[in-house]
N, CA and C of each residue as an Amber inpcrd file, in Angstrom:
protein
   669
 -54.0570000   0.9240000  19.1530000 -53.2050000   0.8850000  20.1520000
 -53.6430000   1.6420000  21.2700000 -54.6540000   1.9540000  22.2650000
 -54.5690000   2.7000000  23.6100000 -53.3700000   2.5200000  24.8030000
 -52.8630000   3.2340000  25.2110000 -52.4390000   3.2840000  26.5500000
 -52.6650000   4.0560000  27.8660000 -53.4290000   3.7800000  28.3770000
 -53.3620000   4.4690000  29.5570000 -52.2010000   4.4260000  31.0630000
 -52.3850000   5.7770000  31.4340000 -51.9710000   5.8690000  32.4960000
 -53.4410000   5.5460000  33.0370000 -53.4160000   5.3820000  34.2110000
 -54.3270000   5.4930000  35.2970000 -54.1470000   6.2640000  37.2950000
 -53.6390000   7.4900000  37.4130000 -53.8360000   7.6190000  38.6360000
 -51.5070000   6.9480000  38.8930000 -51.4330000   7.5980000  37.9160000
 -49.9770000   6.8870000  37.7100000 -49.2800000   7.4860000  39.0380000
 -48.2910000   7.2980000  40.1230000 -47.3630000   7.7090000  40.1940000
 -45.8130000   6.8890000  40.5870000 -45.2860000   7.6880000  40.5470000
 -43.4810000   6.8150000  40.5060000 -43.3950000   7.9860000  41.7230000
 -42.6320000   6.7950000  42.6930000 -41.5440000   7.1630000  43.6560000
 -39.8860000   7.1960000  43.7220000 -38.9270000   7.5390000  43.9210000
 -37.9800000   6.7650000  44.3440000 -37.2820000   7.0550000  45.3750000
 -37.1150000   6.3270000  46.8060000 -37.2610000   6.7880000  48.4040000
 -38.1700000   7.7330000  48.5280000 -37.2940000   9.5800000  48.9170000
 -38.5180000  10.0510000  49.2300000 -39.1630000  10.5220000  48.0150000
 -38.5920000  10.9290000  47.1030000 -38.2800000  11.9060000  45.8240000
 -39.9320000  11.2220000  45.1430000 -41.2100000  11.7820000  45.0820000
 -42.1970000  11.5630000  44.0400000 -41.2210000  12.0210000  43.1230000
 -40.9000000  11.3430000  42.1050000 -40.7870000  11.5090000  40.4950000
 -41.5770000  11.8830000  39.3130000 -42.8690000  11.0770000  38.8820000
 -44.8510000  11.1040000  38.4180000 -45.2880000  11.2990000  39.9290000
 -46.4230000  11.7080000  39.3400000 -47.2640000  12.2870000  40.0240000
 -48.4920000  12.9830000  40.1220000 -49.0630000  11.2330000  40.4120000
 -51.0370000  11.7430000  39.9760000 -51.2490000  11.6830000  38.2550000
 -49.9270000  10.8390000  36.9340000 -50.6810000  10.8130000  35.5020000
 -51.6170000  10.1470000  35.1590000 -52.9680000  10.6460000  34.3240000
 -53.7920000  10.3210000  34.6790000 -54.2800000  10.6640000  32.9930000
 -53.3440000   9.9120000  31.6960000 -53.6980000  10.0360000  30.8170000
 -54.3240000   9.1210000  29.3400000 -54.2560000   9.6070000  28.5920000
 -54.6610000   7.9260000  27.3870000 -54.7790000   8.5560000  25.7360000
 -53.4490000   7.1960000  25.5220000 -52.5050000   7.8080000  24.0730000
 -53.7600000   6.9340000  23.2360000 -52.9670000   7.1220000  22.6180000
 -53.5040000   6.8130000  21.1050000 -53.1610000   6.7510000  19.9000000
 -52.6580000   8.2760000  19.7440000 -51.8890000   9.0290000  18.2790000
 -50.6150000   8.9520000  18.0720000 -50.5580000   8.4890000  16.1640000
 -49.4340000   7.4170000  16.4540000 -48.3340000   8.2790000  16.6080000
 -47.9910000   9.6900000  16.3440000 -46.8290000  10.1300000  17.0180000
 -46.8310000  10.8500000  18.2190000 -46.0500000  10.5940000  18.9800000
 -46.1790000  11.8110000  20.9780000 -44.9110000  11.4580000  20.4630000
 -44.8060000  13.1660000  21.1880000 -43.9400000  13.7770000  21.3860000
 -43.5640000  14.4320000  22.9700000 -42.1920000  13.9980000  23.9340000
 -42.5060000  14.1730000  24.9750000 -41.3040000  15.3930000  24.8230000
 -41.8100000  16.4490000  25.9140000 -40.3450000  17.6090000  26.0350000
 -40.4940000  17.9440000  27.9400000 -39.9440000  18.2440000  28.3170000
 -39.3070000  19.6330000  29.6230000 -37.7860000  19.2910000  29.8420000
 -37.3320000  19.7020000  30.8710000 -36.1700000  20.7770000  31.2720000
 -35.6220000  19.1780000  31.6200000 -34.3600000  18.8710000  31.9400000
 -33.7820000  17.9590000  32.8760000 -34.2300000  17.7630000  34.1100000
 -34.5210000  16.3860000  34.6630000 -35.1740000  16.6270000  36.0880000
 -36.5850000  16.7850000  36.1940000 -37.1080000  16.5580000  34.7190000
 -38.5930000  17.0730000  35.1590000 -39.6650000  15.3800000  34.8870000
 -39.0680000  13.8320000  34.9120000 -39.7220000  13.1790000  35.1430000
 -40.1500000  12.3450000  34.0110000 -39.6770000  13.0700000  32.6110000
 -40.2520000  12.4310000  31.5280000 -39.1590000  11.2900000  30.8650000
 -38.0860000  10.8650000  31.2170000 -37.3500000   9.7290000  30.6300000
 -37.9470000   8.7520000  31.5630000 -38.7190000   9.2740000  32.7510000
 -38.6950000   8.1270000  34.0020000 -40.5650000   7.8010000  33.2300000
 -41.4330000   8.6620000  32.7650000 -42.5330000   8.3580000  31.7070000
 -42.1260000   7.6560000  30.9290000 -41.4990000   8.1530000  29.9870000
 -41.4870000   7.2890000  29.0530000 -40.9190000   5.8250000  29.0990000
 -39.8460000   4.9910000  30.4930000 -39.8480000   3.5090000  30.4950000
 -41.3770000   3.2500000  31.5860000 -42.0810000   4.0810000  31.4620000
 -43.3620000   3.5300000  31.9860000 -44.4270000   2.2090000  31.2070000
 -44.0890000   2.5620000  29.8720000 -44.8060000   2.2590000  29.7070000
 -44.2950000   0.7260000  28.6630000 -43.3890000   0.1540000  28.6390000
 -42.9160000  -1.0130000  28.3870000 -42.2720000  -2.2240000  29.7040000
 -42.3200000  -1.2060000  30.9910000 -42.2650000  -2.0040000  32.2010000
 -40.9730000  -1.6990000  32.7780000 -39.7650000  -0.9360000  32.0580000
 -38.8340000  -1.1010000  32.5950000 -38.7740000   0.2520000  34.1830000
 -39.3180000   0.3930000  34.0710000 -39.9460000   1.5030000  35.3140000
 -41.6290000   1.3870000  35.4750000 -42.3730000   0.2820000  36.5760000
 -42.8140000   0.1750000  36.6870000 -43.5820000   1.6760000  38.3040000
 -45.7730000   1.6780000  38.1020000 -45.8700000   2.5950000  39.4530000
 -45.2690000   2.5900000  40.7600000 -45.5760000   3.3730000  41.2080000
 -45.3560000   3.3060000  42.9060000 -46.8980000   2.9620000  43.4430000
 -48.1990000   3.5000000  41.9350000 -49.1280000   3.8180000  42.9560000
 -49.9960000   4.2680000  41.4350000 -50.6830000   3.3730000  40.5900000
 -52.2420000   3.4800000  39.9800000 -51.0680000   2.8460000  39.2050000
 -52.6590000   2.3130000  37.6740000 -52.0180000   1.1990000  36.9910000
 -51.6610000   1.9060000  35.8940000 -51.0950000   0.5440000  35.0720000
 -51.0400000   0.8100000  33.5900000 -51.9630000   0.4840000  32.6060000
 -52.6760000   0.5960000  31.3700000 -53.7860000  -0.3880000  30.8140000
 -53.3940000  -0.1810000  29.4750000 -53.2970000  -1.5010000  28.6490000
 -53.5950000  -1.5190000  27.1820000 -54.7520000  -1.9160000  26.5520000
 -55.0900000  -1.0710000  25.6270000 -57.0910000  -1.6520000  24.5080000
 -57.3340000  -1.5230000  26.0730000 -57.3740000  -1.0050000  27.0980000
 -58.6010000  -0.8190000  28.2450000 -57.7370000  -2.3720000  29.1980000
 -57.0510000  -2.9260000  29.0830000 -56.8260000  -3.7440000  29.9180000
 -55.5120000  -3.6210000  31.0810000 -55.4310000  -3.2920000  32.0260000
 -54.2480000  -4.1790000  33.5830000 -53.4930000  -4.5470000  32.6870000
 -52.2970000  -3.9690000  32.6670000 -50.7180000  -4.1580000  31.8030000
 -49.7260000  -4.0980000  32.8750000 -48.8910000  -5.4590000  33.2110000
 -47.6090000  -4.8520000  33.8540000 -46.0790000  -5.4620000  32.8510000
 -47.1410000  -6.8010000  32.9680000 -45.8290000  -7.7490000  32.6730000
 -45.6970000  -7.6240000  31.5190000 -47.1830000  -8.0530000  30.6730000
 -46.8490000  -8.0970000  29.3960000 -47.1540000  -7.0600000  28.4480000
 -46.3030000  -5.4610000  28.8880000 -45.6990000  -4.4410000  27.7530000
 -45.2850000  -4.5740000  27.1570000 -43.6860000  -5.4020000  27.5740000
 -42.4350000  -5.3500000  26.7150000 -43.4840000  -6.1760000  25.7420000
 -43.9100000  -6.6650000  25.6950000 -44.5320000  -7.8020000  24.2740000
 -44.8660000  -6.4250000  23.1300000 -45.1670000  -5.3770000  24.1870000
 -45.3890000  -4.8250000  22.2510000 -45.6380000  -3.5260000  22.7350000
 -44.3450000  -2.5940000  23.4060000 -44.1820000  -2.0830000  23.4890000
 -42.6620000  -1.7950000  22.8130000 -41.9930000  -1.5090000  22.5300000
 -40.3690000  -1.8230000  21.7900000 -39.5600000  -0.0620000  22.3230000
 -38.3200000  -0.5750000  23.4520000 -38.0010000   1.1580000  23.5290000
 -36.5690000   0.7620000  23.1630000 -35.8190000   2.8080000  22.4510000
 -34.8600000   2.5420000  22.2380000 -33.7840000   3.8550000  23.2110000
 -32.8850000   3.5040000  23.3310000 -32.2460000   3.9090000  23.7600000
 -30.7740000   5.3580000  23.8410000 -30.9300000   6.0580000  24.8940000
 -30.0410000   7.3540000  23.9690000 -28.9490000   6.8200000  24.0240000
 -28.8890000   5.7770000  24.6930000 -27.3210000   5.7420000  23.7490000
 -27.7160000   3.9600000  23.5840000 -26.8750000   3.7280000  21.9060000
 -26.8720000   2.4550000  21.8610000 -26.3320000   1.3270000  22.3260000
 -24.7860000   1.8100000  23.1540000 -24.3910000   1.3730000  23.3960000
 -24.5830000   0.6880000  24.8480000 -25.8330000   0.8730000  25.2000000
 -26.9830000   0.2170000  26.8590000 -27.7100000  -1.1700000  25.6050000
 -27.8480000  -1.3730000  24.7030000 -28.2570000  -2.0750000  23.8250000
 -27.8220000  -3.3010000  23.0320000 -26.5400000  -2.7430000  21.9990000
 -26.4920000  -3.8820000  21.5300000 -24.8900000  -4.3710000  22.8830000
 -25.3490000  -5.7230000  22.4960000 -24.2340000  -6.4960000  24.0750000
 -22.5080000  -7.5350000  22.4570000 -23.1900000  -7.9000000  22.1330000
 -23.1380000  -9.0810000  21.2350000 -22.1870000  -8.3060000  20.0420000
 -20.5400000  -8.7850000  19.7870000 -19.8150000  -8.3270000  18.8190000
 -20.3370000  -7.9790000  17.5680000 -20.9400000  -9.3810000  17.1150000
 -21.2720000  -9.2970000  16.0270000 -23.3180000  -9.2980000  15.2370000
 -23.1950000  -8.2600000  14.6840000 -24.1180000  -7.6790000  13.6660000
 -25.5450000  -8.5890000  14.2370000 -25.1000000  -9.4120000  13.1840000
 -26.7200000 -10.1790000  13.6120000 -26.6430000 -10.9060000  14.7300000
 -25.0030000 -11.6210000  15.4600000 -25.0610000 -12.4410000  16.7310000
 -26.5510000 -11.7010000  17.5090000 -26.6350000 -10.4680000  17.2360000
 -26.4500000  -9.9280000  18.4720000 -28.6430000  -8.7900000  18.6540000
 -28.5710000  -8.4400000  16.7990000 -30.5870000  -9.4430000  16.6980000
 -30.6670000 -10.2070000  16.7090000 -30.7740000 -11.1850000  16.9120000
 -30.1260000 -12.7610000  16.9780000 -31.3490000 -13.0160000  18.6170000
 -30.3390000 -12.4320000  19.6370000 -30.6450000 -12.1070000  21.2170000
 -32.1520000 -11.9630000  21.2120000 -32.8330000 -10.8410000  21.1850000
 -33.8320000 -10.7010000  21.6770000 -34.7550000 -11.6000000  21.1790000
 -34.3500000 -12.4350000  20.0000000 -35.5540000 -12.8590000  19.9090000
 -35.5890000 -14.9480000  20.0100000 -34.6780000 -15.3910000  21.2860000
 -34.1450000 -16.5930000  21.8240000 -35.3260000 -16.5380000  22.0600000
 -35.7370000 -16.1900000  23.0320000 -37.0180000 -16.2680000  24.2450000
 -38.6340000 -16.3360000  23.1430000 -38.3860000 -16.1190000  22.5980000
 -39.2410000 -16.2480000  21.1920000 -39.4050000 -17.7710000  21.0190000
 -38.6930000 -18.8200000  20.7270000 -38.4020000 -20.4180000  20.8190000
 -38.4970000 -20.6390000  18.2550000 -38.5460000 -18.9470000  17.9100000
 -38.5750000 -19.2410000  16.9080000 -37.3830000 -20.6460000  15.7840000
 -38.0150000 -20.6550000  14.6810000 -37.3100000 -21.5610000  13.9720000
 -35.9300000 -20.3050000  13.9120000 -34.8040000 -21.4480000  13.1030000
 -33.5620000 -20.8120000  12.8590000 -33.8280000 -20.2180000  11.3580000
 -34.8450000 -19.8780000  10.5770000 -35.0850000 -19.9980000   9.6750000
 -35.9350000 -18.7720000   9.8860000 -37.4230000 -18.5510000  10.6720000
 -38.0480000 -17.8840000  10.7520000 -37.1590000 -16.3390000  11.3280000
 -36.2200000 -16.7570000  12.8180000 -34.9740000 -14.9200000  12.8050000
 -33.9620000 -14.8890000  12.3200000 -33.9480000 -15.9060000  10.7660000
 -32.9350000 -15.1870000  10.2000000 -33.8730000 -13.8830000   8.9730000
 -34.9120000 -14.7370000   9.1350000 -36.0040000 -13.2020000   8.1890000
 -36.1000000 -12.5960000   8.5440000 -36.9780000 -12.8560000  10.0990000
 -36.9550000 -11.0970000  10.7430000 -35.8860000 -10.2020000  10.6500000
 -34.6610000 -10.6650000  10.8480000 -33.5900000 -10.2910000  11.7480000
 -33.3020000  -9.6490000   9.5000000 -33.1460000 -10.0690000   8.3380000
 -33.4600000  -9.8150000   7.5100000 -34.1270000  -9.1140000   7.2180000
 -35.2060000  -8.3200000   6.8160000 -36.3650000  -7.9800000   6.5970000
 -36.3150000  -6.5940000   7.0880000 -36.1830000  -6.4630000   9.0830000
 -35.6520000  -5.7520000   9.6490000 -34.8500000  -4.2840000   8.9920000
 -33.1900000  -5.0070000   8.2550000 -32.4520000  -4.6150000   7.5700000
 -32.7620000  -3.8080000   6.5450000 -33.2230000  -4.3470000   5.7520000
 -33.6480000  -4.5960000   4.9760000 -34.5800000  -2.9210000   4.2670000
 -35.1580000  -2.9610000   5.5240000 -36.5520000  -1.5930000   5.9170000
 -35.5920000  -0.6560000   5.3710000 -34.8040000  -0.5030000   6.6780000
 -34.2660000   0.4810000   7.1240000 -32.4900000   0.7090000   6.1450000
 -32.2750000  -0.4300000   5.0710000 -31.7120000  -0.4790000   4.2690000
 -29.6010000  -0.5280000   5.1240000 -29.8870000  -0.9720000   6.0070000
 -28.5410000  -1.8990000   5.9660000 -27.9770000  -2.8750000   6.2910000
 -28.9350000  -3.5630000   4.9110000 -28.5510000  -5.1520000   5.4110000
 -26.9220000  -5.2280000   5.0960000 -25.9530000  -4.3350000   4.6340000
 -24.8310000  -4.4170000   4.5300000 -24.2610000  -4.4170000   5.8300000
 -24.7970000  -4.4730000   7.3220000 -23.7120000  -4.2740000   8.4090000
 -24.2450000  -5.1610000   8.7980000 -24.7610000  -6.1440000   8.3780000
 -24.8190000  -7.9390000   8.6650000 -24.0480000  -8.9310000   9.5500000
 -22.9290000  -8.1390000   9.0170000 -21.9990000  -9.3060000   8.9880000
 -21.0310000  -8.0440000   9.9820000 -20.7490000  -7.5300000  10.2660000
 -19.8820000  -6.3910000  10.9080000 -20.1000000  -6.5310000  12.3390000
 -18.4930000  -6.0280000  12.8750000 -18.4670000  -5.8920000  13.6620000
 -19.1480000  -4.4780000  14.8970000 -19.7630000  -5.2800000  15.8080000
 -20.2720000  -4.0470000  16.3980000 -20.0170000  -2.7550000  17.1620000
 -18.4220000  -2.9560000  16.9650000 -17.0940000  -1.9840000  18.1270000
 -17.0180000  -1.1600000  17.0150000 -17.5540000  -1.8140000  15.3280000
 -16.4300000  -1.0400000  14.5760000 -17.6370000   0.1900000  13.7240000
 -18.8020000  -0.0620000  14.4100000 -20.0110000   0.8340000  13.6870000
 -19.7330000   2.5080000  14.0520000 -20.1080000   3.3000000  13.0180000
 -20.1320000   4.5310000  13.4290000 -21.6110000   4.7010000  14.7770000
 -21.6490000   5.7110000  14.7120000 -22.6550000   6.3770000  16.5990000
 -23.8060000   6.4600000  15.2020000 -24.7990000   6.4990000  14.8930000
 -25.5480000   6.3320000  13.8690000 -25.5580000   5.3580000  13.2780000
 -24.8810000   4.5680000  12.8110000 -25.3530000   2.7410000  12.5960000
 -25.2970000   2.0680000  14.0350000 -24.7880000   2.7750000  14.5840000
 -25.2820000   1.5440000  15.9360000 -26.7700000   1.8860000  16.5330000
 -26.7410000   3.1430000  16.5540000 -28.3800000   3.9310000  16.4800000
 -29.2270000   2.3640000  15.4910000 -29.1570000   3.1720000  14.6980000
 -29.9410000   2.2080000  13.4650000 -30.1140000   0.2800000  14.1870000
 -29.2160000   0.2930000  13.6980000 -29.4170000  -1.6150000  14.3480000
 -29.5710000  -1.8990000  15.7940000 -29.3840000   0.0210000  16.8970000
 -30.6300000  -0.0920000  18.5170000 -32.0500000  -0.8100000  17.9250000
 -32.4990000  -0.0780000  16.5180000 -33.7460000   0.4790000  16.6090000
 -34.0380000  -1.3540000  15.5170000 -33.2090000  -2.0980000  15.2510000
 -33.2860000  -2.9480000  14.1140000 -34.2230000  -4.3930000  15.0340000
 -32.8330000  -4.4680000  16.8320000 -33.0050000  -5.3080000  17.4250000
 -34.1260000  -4.9230000  18.1150000 -35.2220000  -3.8690000  18.0830000
 -36.7130000  -3.4650000  18.6800000 -37.5310000  -4.2830000  17.8500000
 -37.3100000  -4.2290000  16.1840000 -37.9220000  -4.2080000  14.8490000
 -38.4640000  -5.5540000  14.6180000 -37.0770000  -6.1580000  15.2740000
 -37.1270000  -7.3610000  14.8740000 -38.3820000  -8.4550000  15.4290000
 -38.6910000  -7.5200000  16.9730000 -40.0580000  -8.2710000  18.5150000
 -40.7410000  -7.8190000  17.6770000 -41.2650000  -6.5450000  17.2400000
 -42.0560000  -6.7240000  15.6280000 -43.2330000  -6.2660000  16.7340000
 -43.1240000  -5.6510000  18.1660000 -44.1970000  -4.4750000  18.7430000
 -45.0600000  -3.4380000  17.7650000 -46.0870000  -3.3090000  19.6040000
 -46.9500000  -2.6960000  18.0440000 -46.8500000  -1.3680000  18.7080000
 -46.3910000  -0.9540000  19.4500000 -45.6700000   0.6160000  19.4350000
 -43.9530000   0.9950000  19.3450000 -42.8050000   1.5500000  20.1430000
 -41.6220000   1.7090000  19.8890000 -41.7570000   3.3840000  20.5320000
 -40.8170000   3.6490000  22.0790000 -40.6460000   5.1190000  22.4350000
 -38.9990000   5.0690000  22.9000000 -38.8410000   6.2430000  21.7780000
 -37.5130000   6.3150000  22.0970000 -36.7820000   7.6650000  23.0440000
 -35.6980000   7.9100000  23.2540000 -36.0050000   8.3640000  24.7480000
 -34.1820000   9.3570000  24.2560000 -34.0050000  10.2300000  24.3360000
 -33.3280000  10.9220000  22.7650000 -32.5910000  10.9180000  22.2860000
 -33.2860000  10.4330000  21.2620000 -32.6290000   8.8120000  19.8870000
 -31.5550000   9.7930000  19.0740000 -31.5800000  11.1150000  18.9410000
 -30.3620000  12.0200000  18.0960000 -29.4770000  12.6700000  19.0560000
 -29.5490000  12.6370000  19.7190000 -28.7730000  13.5360000  21.1750000
 -26.2560000  13.0600000  20.5120000 -27.1160000  11.9710000  20.6590000
 -25.2440000  11.4820000  20.2690000 -25.3650000  11.4290000  18.3230000
 -26.0710000  11.8720000  17.9710000 -26.0850000  12.1370000  16.6610000
 -25.7010000  13.3950000  15.9450000 -24.1050000  13.5840000  14.6820000
 -24.5260000  14.3240000  14.0630000 -25.7400000  15.0270000  13.2430000
 -25.2740000  16.2600000  12.7460000 -26.8800000  16.7010000  12.1540000
 -27.0640000  15.7300000  10.7590000 -26.6820000  15.2210000   9.8480000
 -26.8100000  14.5680000   8.8440000 -27.1610000  13.2830000   9.4230000
 -26.9210000  11.7780000  10.5490000 -26.7300000  10.9130000  11.0020000
 -28.8140000  11.5980000  11.4020000 -28.8240000  12.5870000  12.6870000
 -30.2430000  12.5300000  12.8970000 -31.1170000  13.1200000  12.4270000
 -31.4580000  13.6580000  11.3710000 -31.7150000  13.7260000  10.9040000
 -32.5800000  12.7210000   9.6760000 -31.4370000  12.0610000   9.4530000
 -31.3030000  10.4010000   9.2420000 -32.3400000   9.4680000   9.6930000
 -32.5460000   9.7520000  11.0410000 -33.2430000   8.8120000  11.9660000
 -34.1360000   9.3460000  11.6640000 -34.9940000  10.5990000  11.7350000
 -35.9690000  10.8530000  13.0030000 -36.4830000  10.8020000  11.8160000
 -36.1110000  10.3700000   9.8340000 -36.9430000  10.3850000   9.2210000
 -37.0330000   8.9310000   8.7500000 -36.2950000   7.8320000   9.2500000
 -36.7270000   6.6980000   9.9460000 -38.3380000   6.7740000  10.1890000
 -38.3250000   6.8930000  11.5720000 -39.0530000   7.6470000  12.3570000
 -39.8120000   7.6270000  12.1000000 -40.2870000   8.6220000  11.3560000
 -41.3670000   8.6890000  11.1620000 -41.8160000   7.3620000   9.2930000
 -41.1410000   7.2610000   9.6220000 -42.2770000   6.2390000   8.0440000
 -42.2480000   4.7980000   9.4440000 -41.9800000   5.0460000   9.5290000
 -42.2480000   3.0450000  11.0040000 -44.1960000   3.0690000  10.8550000
 -44.3770000   2.2940000  10.7910000 -46.0030000   2.1350000  10.8270000
 -46.3860000   1.9410000  12.3080000 -45.6870000   1.6480000  13.3490000
 -45.6790000   1.6190000  14.9230000 -45.9930000   2.5630000  15.7070000
 -46.8020000   2.4530000  16.9420000 -47.2520000   3.7560000  17.0770000
 -45.6460000   4.0560000  17.9830000 -45.5550000   5.9260000  17.6700000
 -43.9620000   6.4530000  18.4450000 -43.9270000   6.9260000  19.0550000
 -43.5700000   7.1210000  20.2780000 -43.5650000   7.9370000  21.0840000
 -41.9240000   8.5020000  21.8870000 -42.2400000   9.5590000  21.4840000
 -40.5550000  10.5820000  21.5860000 -39.6450000  11.4100000  22.2450000
 -39.0900000  11.0490000  23.3730000 -38.4470000  11.5230000  24.1710000
 -37.4520000  13.1330000  23.7510000 -37.3820000  14.4620000  23.2320000
 -36.5680000  14.4610000  22.4070000 -36.1490000  16.6030000  23.4660000
 -35.0700000  16.5670000  23.4100000 -35.0610000  18.1260000  23.8910000
 -34.8760000  18.3910000  22.5040000 -34.4760000  18.0430000  21.0020000
 -34.5160000  18.7040000  20.3880000 -35.9470000  18.9790000  19.4330000
 -37.0820000  20.2800000  20.3340000 -37.6050000  20.5860000  19.2220000
 -38.2320000  20.2900000  17.9420000 -37.9670000  21.3060000  16.9190000
 -37.4870000  20.8750000  15.8670000 -38.4430000  20.0170000  15.5300000
 -37.4560000  18.6040000  15.4900000 -38.1050000  18.1330000  15.2410000
 -39.2380000  16.7760000  14.9940000 -40.2410000  17.6940000  16.8870000
 -41.3850000  17.0670000  17.0730000 -42.4000000  17.6410000  16.4510000
 -42.0350000  18.7850000  16.1060000 -42.9760000  20.1930000  15.3070000
 -44.3720000  19.0960000  13.7730000 -43.8880000  18.2800000  12.9730000
 -44.7620000  17.5110000  12.4070000 -45.5180000  16.0970000  13.2740000
 -45.1350000  16.5840000  14.4910000 -45.8930000  14.5480000  15.3280000
 -47.4110000  15.3720000  15.6910000 -48.2460000  14.3280000  16.1430000
 -49.2870000  14.1670000  16.2960000 -50.0180000  15.2880000  17.7400000
 -48.8800000  15.0330000  18.3730000 -49.1180000  15.1390000  20.0980000
 -48.3810000  15.3660000  20.7590000 -47.8920000  16.5680000  21.5050000
 -47.5880000  16.6870000  22.0920000 -47.3790000  16.7050000  24.0990000
 -46.5350000  16.1410000  24.9410000 -46.6540000  16.1210000  25.9950000
 -45.8060000  17.2470000  26.8420000 -45.9650000  18.3690000  27.7000000
 -45.0160000  19.1410000  28.7930000 -44.6440000  19.0440000  29.7820000
 -43.9350000  17.2170000  30.2570000 -43.4260000  17.6510000  31.8540000
 -42.9320000  18.8910000  32.7660000 -43.4180000  18.5450000  33.8460000
 -42.7350000  19.6100000  34.6650000 -42.7490000  18.7930000  35.8680000
 -42.0830000  18.8240000  36.5700000 -41.8500000  18.5540000  38.2410000
 -42.9510000  17.0120000  38.5180000 -42.9790000  16.8210000  37.3470000
 -43.3990000  15.4470000  36.9810000 -44.9930000  15.4230000  37.0480000
 -45.5880000  16.4220000  37.0260000 -46.9680000  16.1670000  36.2800000
 -46.8030000  16.1050000  34.8810000 -47.7260000  16.7040000  34.1170000
 -47.5520000  16.8080000  32.8570000 -49.3520000  18.4270000  32.2350000
 -48.3750000  19.1420000  31.7340000 -48.5620000  20.8490000  32.2210000
 -49.0190000  21.3410000  31.1980000 -48.5500000  21.0820000  29.9810000
 -49.2210000  20.7520000  28.8040000 -49.7770000  19.8330000  27.6270000
 -50.6690000  19.9730000  26.9220000 -50.7330000  18.4750000  26.6640000
 -52.0450000  19.5300000  25.4920000 -51.6750000  18.8980000  24.0640000
 -51.7740000  19.3560000  22.4960000 -51.2850000  19.4720000  21.5510000
 -52.0520000  19.8310000  20.5700000 -50.9420000  20.1380000  19.0810000
 -49.1530000  20.0690000  19.9530000 -48.1460000  20.3160000  18.5550000
 -47.6590000  21.0300000  18.0400000 -46.8730000  21.8670000  18.5470000
 -47.6540000  23.3270000  17.5680000 -47.7130000  24.4040000  17.8250000
 -47.4430000  25.2330000  19.1020000 -49.2870000  24.7330000  19.4890000
 -49.2270000  25.1990000  20.6770000 -48.4510000  24.7510000  21.7790000
 -48.1140000  23.9230000  21.9400000 -47.1130000  23.4000000  22.8040000
 -45.5270000  23.4970000  23.0140000 -45.1480000  23.3100000  21.9600000
 -43.6970000  23.6600000  21.5010000 -43.5980000  25.6870000  21.5020000
 -44.7850000  26.3280000  21.6110000 -44.6390000  27.1090000  20.9960000
 -44.1420000  28.0780000  22.4370000 -45.4340000  27.3150000  23.4040000
 -45.5110000  27.8540000  24.5000000 -44.1940000  27.9050000  25.6400000
 -43.9550000  26.4990000  25.3790000 -42.4680000  25.9900000  26.0210000
 -40.7680000  26.9750000  25.6770000 -41.0850000  26.8350000  24.1510000
 -40.1740000  28.2970000  24.4140000 -40.0560000  29.6930000  24.7740000
 -41.2870000  29.8840000  24.5330000 -41.7500000  31.3990000  25.2360000
 -41.6650000  31.1640000  26.2150000 -41.6840000  30.5560000  27.1860000
 -41.7490000  30.0380000  28.5530000 -39.9420000  30.0410000  29.3440000
 -39.8920000  29.1420000  28.4760000 -38.1180000  29.4010000  28.8410000
 -37.1890000  30.3750000  27.8900000 -37.5630000  31.5650000  27.5570000
 -36.9130000  32.5330000  27.0800000 -36.9970000  33.4440000  28.2610000
 -37.7740000  33.7840000  29.5010000 -38.5110000  34.2590000  30.3750000
 -37.1660000  34.9970000  31.0350000
C-alpha cells in the first residue's frame, strides 16, 4: 500500500498548519513525532480524510483520492470516548458497519472475529461507560478493525493509558497485519518501527530510521 502526499498544504484561516508536504509512504510501521502545535495531528488526519488539503493532493497507490480514503484508512483517536457512542459494546461496534449494508450474520461474524483476535470477547455485552480506559481504547480499535481497512492511523493512542495498558496496546498495534501510522510523544514506543517522520512548523524536517531520527530529536530537545 502506497500513500503519497503531493505538494500538500493545509491552512486554517490565516494560519498555515502544513506547508508543501511531498512524501511517499509504503512502510508497514511509520511513526510521527514533533512538538505540540507542529502540525503532526493535522498530518495524521489527512490520511483518511478527516482533514483535507487546502492545496495539493493525496494519492492512494498512485491514484488521486479524497472521498474514498476512509474506505481504506481507519483512524483511532487519542480519547476513545470520541469514537464510542452507543451504551453497549456490541451495538457500538455494529454502528460503523451499517453503511456497508452487510447481513446480520456477517456483521456479527466481523465483530466476533475482531474481538477474538484482540482477546476481548468477554467485553461484547458490557456497558461502554463501565469500561476501563484500556478497555475503551481496545474497543475503539475493534470499531476500526471491523471495517477492514488497509491502514490504521493512531493519534497519541497511549497518552491516557497507564504503563501496563500502554505496553499491552502497543503490543496489539505491533501485531496488526495492516499498515500502521502512529503519532506519539512516547519515543520509546516507536524505536521498533520502520520509519520515523519528524514534523516541525508544518514541515517534515527529518525522515529516516528510528535510531537516527529519534536520537537527533532527543538531542535537539535537550539543547
